[in-house]
C-alpha positions as CSV (number, residue, x, y, z in Angstrom):
1,X,-66.3,6.0,60.4
2,X,-68.8,8.3,59.4
3,X,-68.3,9.5,56.0
4,X,-69.7,12.5,54.7
5,X,-71.2,13.1,51.3
6,X,-72.5,16.1,50.0
7,X,-73.0,17.5,53.5
8,X,-74.9,14.3,54.1
9,X,-73.4,11.9,57.2
10,X,-73.1,8.8,55.4
11,X,-73.0,5.6,58.2
12,X,-70.5,2.8,57.2
13,X,-72.2,-0.2,56.7
14,X,-70.5,-1.9,59.9
15,X,-70.6,0.7,62.1
16,X,-70.7,-0.2,65.7
17,X,-69.6,-3.5,64.8
18,X,-66.2,-5.6,66.8
19,X,-64.1,-7.5,64.8
20,X,-61.5,-10.1,64.9
21,X,-59.6,-10.3,62.2
22,X,-56.6,-13.1,62.2
23,X,-53.7,-12.7,60.6
24,X,-54.3,-9.2,59.8
25,X,-50.8,-8.2,59.4
26,X,-50.5,-8.4,55.9
27,X,-51.9,-9.5,52.8
28,X,-55.9,-10.2,52.8
29,X,-55.8,-10.1,56.6
30,X,-54.8,-6.4,56.6
31,X,-57.2,-5.3,53.4
32,X,-60.0,-6.8,55.7
33,X,-59.4,-5.0,58.1
34,X,-58.8,-1.7,56.4
35,X,-62.1,-2.1,54.6
36,X,-64.0,-3.3,57.9
37,X,-62.3,0.0,59.4
38,X,-63.8,2.4,56.3
39,X,-67.2,0.8,57.1
40,X,-66.8,1.9,60.2
41,X,-66.1,-1.4,62.8
42,X,-63.8,-1.5,65.3
43,X,-61.1,-4.1,64.9
44,X,-58.8,-6.2,66.5
45,X,-56.3,-7.7,64.3
46,X,-54.3,-10.7,65.9
47,X,-51.3,-11.9,64.4
48,X,-48.2,-13.9,65.8
49,X,-46.4,-10.6,63.7
50,X,-45.7,-8.9,66.5
51,X,-43.5,-6.1,64.8
52,X,-46.1,-6.0,61.5
53,X,-49.0,-6.7,63.5
54,X,-48.5,-3.4,65.3
55,X,-47.1,-1.5,62.3
56,X,-51.1,-2.2,60.7
57,X,-52.8,-1.6,63.7
58,X,-51.4,1.5,64.2
59,X,-51.7,2.5,60.2
60,X,-55.2,1.9,60.6
61,X,-56.1,3.2,64.0
62,X,-56.8,-0.9,65.0
63,X,-55.8,-2.7,67.6
64,X,-53.1,-5.5,68.1
65,X,-53.2,-8.3,69.6
66,X,-50.3,-10.7,69.8
67,X,-52.1,-13.9,69.3
68,X,-51.6,-17.5,68.3
69,X,-54.4,-18.8,66.6
70,X,-53.8,-22.5,67.6
71,X,-54.2,-21.7,70.6
72,X,-57.6,-21.8,73.2
73,X,-55.8,-19.5,75.4
74,X,-54.9,-17.0,73.1
75,X,-58.7,-17.1,71.4
76,X,-59.9,-16.6,75.4
77,X,-57.6,-13.4,75.5
78,X,-59.4,-12.3,72.2
79,X,-62.7,-12.0,73.5
80,X,-61.7,-10.7,76.4
81,X,-60.0,-7.8,74.9
82,X,-63.2,-6.9,72.6
83,X,-65.4,-7.0,75.9
84,X,-63.2,-5.1,77.6
85,X,-62.6,-2.2,75.5
86,X,-65.3,-2.3,73.3
87,X,-67.9,-4.1,75.2
88,X,-69.0,-6.7,72.1
89,X,-68.1,-9.0,69.2
90,X,-69.7,-9.3,66.2
91,X,-67.1,-10.8,63.4
92,X,-64.8,-12.9,63.2
93,X,-62.3,-13.4,60.3
94,X,-60.6,-16.4,60.4
95,X,-57.9,-15.6,57.7
96,X,-54.7,-17.1,59.2
97,X,-53.6,-20.0,57.3
98,X,-50.8,-21.8,56.0
99,X,-49.2,-24.7,53.4
100,X,-46.4,-26.6,52.9
101,X,-44.1,-26.8,49.7
102,X,-45.3,-28.3,46.8
103,X,-44.3,-32.2,46.6
104,X,-45.4,-35.7,45.8
105,X,-48.1,-36.6,49.0
106,X,-46.0,-39.7,49.9
107,X,-43.2,-36.9,50.7
108,X,-45.2,-35.0,53.1
109,X,-43.9,-35.0,56.7
110,X,-46.5,-35.5,59.8
111,X,-45.0,-32.1,60.6
112,X,-46.7,-31.0,57.1
113,X,-49.9,-32.3,58.1
114,X,-50.0,-31.4,61.4
115,X,-49.0,-27.6,61.0
116,X,-51.6,-27.7,58.0
117,X,-54.3,-28.9,60.0
118,X,-53.7,-27.2,63.4
119,X,-53.6,-23.7,61.7
120,X,-56.2,-24.2,58.8
121,X,-58.7,-26.0,60.6
122,X,-58.3,-26.3,64.5
123,X,-58.2,-22.8,65.1
124,X,-61.3,-22.4,63.3
125,X,-62.5,-25.0,65.8
126,X,-61.5,-22.9,68.5
127,X,-62.7,-19.7,67.4
128,X,-66.1,-21.0,67.2
129,X,-65.9,-23.0,70.2
130,X,-64.7,-20.0,71.8
131,X,-66.4,-17.0,70.3
132,X,-70.3,-18.7,69.8
133,X,-70.9,-19.3,73.5
134,X,-70.3,-15.1,73.6
135,X,-72.3,-14.5,70.6
136,X,-75.0,-16.6,71.6
137,X,-75.1,-14.8,75.5
138,X,-74.8,-11.5,73.6
139,X,-77.8,-12.2,71.9
140,X,-77.2,-9.9,68.8
141,X,-76.1,-12.5,66.7
142,X,-72.9,-12.5,64.6
143,X,-70.7,-13.3,61.8
144,X,-68.1,-15.3,61.2
145,X,-66.3,-15.2,57.6
146,X,-63.2,-18.2,57.2
147,X,-60.6,-17.4,54.2
148,X,-60.8,-20.6,52.3
149,X,-59.2,-21.1,48.7
150,X,-60.1,-22.7,45.5
151,X,-57.9,-26.0,46.6
152,X,-60.6,-27.0,48.9
153,X,-62.9,-27.2,45.6
154,X,-60.3,-27.9,42.8
155,X,-57.5,-29.9,44.3
156,X,-53.9,-28.9,43.4
157,X,-51.4,-31.6,42.4
158,X,-48.9,-31.9,45.1
159,X,-50.6,-30.3,47.9
160,X,-53.0,-33.3,48.9
161,X,-53.4,-32.4,52.1
162,X,-53.5,-28.2,52.1
163,X,-56.6,-29.1,49.7
164,X,-58.0,-31.3,52.3
165,X,-57.4,-28.8,55.1
166,X,-59.5,-25.9,52.5
167,X,-62.2,-28.5,51.9
168,X,-62.5,-29.5,55.4
169,X,-63.2,-25.6,56.2
170,X,-65.7,-25.2,53.2
171,X,-67.5,-28.3,55.1
172,X,-67.5,-27.1,58.3
173,X,-68.5,-23.4,57.5
174,X,-71.4,-25.2,55.9
175,X,-72.6,-27.3,59.0
176,X,-72.5,-24.7,61.3
177,X,-74.0,-22.0,59.3
178,X,-77.1,-24.5,59.3
179,X,-76.8,-25.7,63.1
180,X,-76.2,-21.5,64.3
181,X,-78.9,-20.0,61.9
182,X,-81.7,-20.2,65.1
183,X,-79.3,-17.9,67.1
184,X,-78.5,-15.5,63.9
185,X,-74.9,-16.7,63.9
186,X,-73.5,-16.6,60.3
187,X,-71.4,-18.5,58.7
188,X,-69.5,-18.0,55.0
189,X,-66.4,-19.2,53.6
190,X,-64.4,-17.1,50.6
191,X,-62.4,-19.1,48.3
192,X,-59.5,-16.9,46.6
193,X,-57.2,-18.6,44.2
194,X,-53.6,-17.0,45.4
195,X,-52.6,-14.4,47.8
196,X,-49.6,-12.3,46.6
197,X,-47.1,-11.9,49.2
198,X,-48.4,-14.4,51.4
199,X,-46.8,-17.9,49.9
200,X,-50.4,-19.2,49.3
């Protein structure tokens, strides 16, 4: 979105860019989508919570796509929407995540374990697996930003496998950053402490 200052048109830093923001209905995701819009990007909010996602998309003037980030088919659909609506995809913000209630590691269920690794790690694998080939073909580079956690650097007692999932995000991000640098596709992770109102 172009902004005017003292009669001069100030183009946003992300003008002409297209971004997918997962978990964009609220919390960090909504804030990220809002900032991207302020900087001129077109934003596709991807979230499983349809009502909240649509409300946020209407408020921020974004596109909304109901999506499960653990589904390859849903990632393929997100790329399809980006291509059909805007003709390009430049940024993927892997913000969606989950955790389980703090508990002794011996009490963590297999369901708890599978959930944190599927949502927190597999989703990023799928985002790269589906979106990187599109960006390579597009030939304009691209950017992936994954929301990790300080838990991946400074583990918290009682959250062993959540900590491990975020450490995997951080390490995988570094590896892909090196691997895809020749394609000018950048990978970065951000490590916040806590997202108020999200339980994370």
